[in-house]
Structure formats: structure tokens, C-alpha cells
C-alpha positions in Angstrom: 53.8 7.5 84.9 51.5 5.0 86.6 49.0 2.8 85.0 45.4 4.0 84.8 43.2 2.6 87.7 41.9 -0.8 86.8 44.5 -1.4 84.0 45.2 -5.0 83.3 48.0 -6.0 81.1 46.9 -8.3 78.2 49.7 -10.8 78.7 50.5 -10.3 82.4 53.6 -8.9 83.9 57.2 -10.2 83.6 58.7 -11.7 86.8 61.7 -13.9 87.1 61.7 -14.2 90.8 59.8 -17.5 90.7 62.5 -19.0 88.5 65.4 -17.9 90.6 65.9 -14.4 89.1 66.0 -11.0 90.8 63.1 -8.5 91.3 63.5 -4.9 90.3 63.9 -4.1 93.9 66.7 -6.7 94.3 68.5 -5.3 91.2 68.2 -1.8 92.5 69.6 -2.8 95.9 72.5 -4.7 94.3 73.4 -1.7 92.1 73.2 0.6 95.1 75.5 -1.8 97.0 78.0 -1.6 94.1 78.0 2.2 94.2 75.3 3.0 91.6 72.4 4.6 93.5 69.2 3.2 91.9 65.5 2.9 92.6 63.4 -0.1 91.5 61.6 2.1 88.9 65.0 3.0 87.3 65.9 -0.7 87.1 62.6 -1.4 85.4 63.1 1.5 83.0 66.6 0.4 82.1 65.4 -3.1 81.4 62.6 -1.9 79.2 65.0 0.3 77.2 67.2 -2.7 76.6 64.2 -4.8 75.6 63.1 -2.0 73.2 66.4 -2.2 71.4 66.0 -5.9 70.9 62.3 -5.5 69.9 63.2 -3.1 67.1 65.0 -5.9 65.3 62.1 -8.4 65.8 59.5 -5.8 64.6 61.6 -5.1 61.5 62.0 -8.8 60.8 58.2 -9.4 60.9 57.3 -6.1 59.2 55.5 -4.8 62.3 55.0 -1.1 62.8 57.1 1.2 65.0 54.1 1.5 67.4 54.4 -2.2 68.2 58.0 -1.9 69.6 57.0 -1.0 73.1 54.2 -3.5 73.2 56.6 -6.2 72.2 59.4 -5.0 74.6 57.1 -5.0 77.6 55.4 -8.4 76.8 56.6 -10.9 79.4 56.6 -13.7 76.8 59.2 -11.7 74.7 61.2 -11.0 77.9 61.2 -14.7 78.8 62.4 -15.7 75.3 65.3 -13.2 75.6 66.2 -14.5 79.0 66.1 -18.1 77.8 68.3 -17.3 74.8 70.8 -15.5 77.0 70.9 -18.5 79.4 71.5 -20.9 76.5 74.3 -18.7 75.0 76.0 -18.4 78.4 76.3 -22.2 78.6 78.1 -22.5 75.3 
């Protein structure tokens, strides 16, 4: 489902390409190269599903409602924090 015409995200959109990461298109191409046919929209959906699983714990911790889970999961600030944490953990 596409966004309504004129929709503007409150906190922008997540992108890690500027900091050396991969775009959804790059991820989809790499997965296809490895034998898992994928489109960029599927790469985005898979990432958001993973972020939702992490956001559930955060929302429970701060007594937020279930309706806030997707909002938190799709927030680029939350995604950047998760990425930073994973980078730190991989250096240990």
C-alpha cells in the first residue's frame, strides 16, 4: 500500500546509504544474487517486521500502547539506534 498523496513522515525516512550502508534496492539485489529472489519492497517489509519485534519490547518497557509499535518501528531515529547498538555489539 502506498502513502497518500502529499504524505510527509513526521521524523523523515530511514536511510543508511549515506553512512556506508545498503539501500533496500541493494539488499534486494544481493539477496537475489545469493539465490533468494527479492524486490526492494520485500526487503523493506522484512526490515520493518524485524523492527516491529524489537519495538514491542521498547513499547512494553515504557508502557506505550500497542498502536505505537508500528510508529516506533518505522521511526528512523529508532532504526538508527538499533543499528548503532548492533555495530557496538559486533565490535565486542
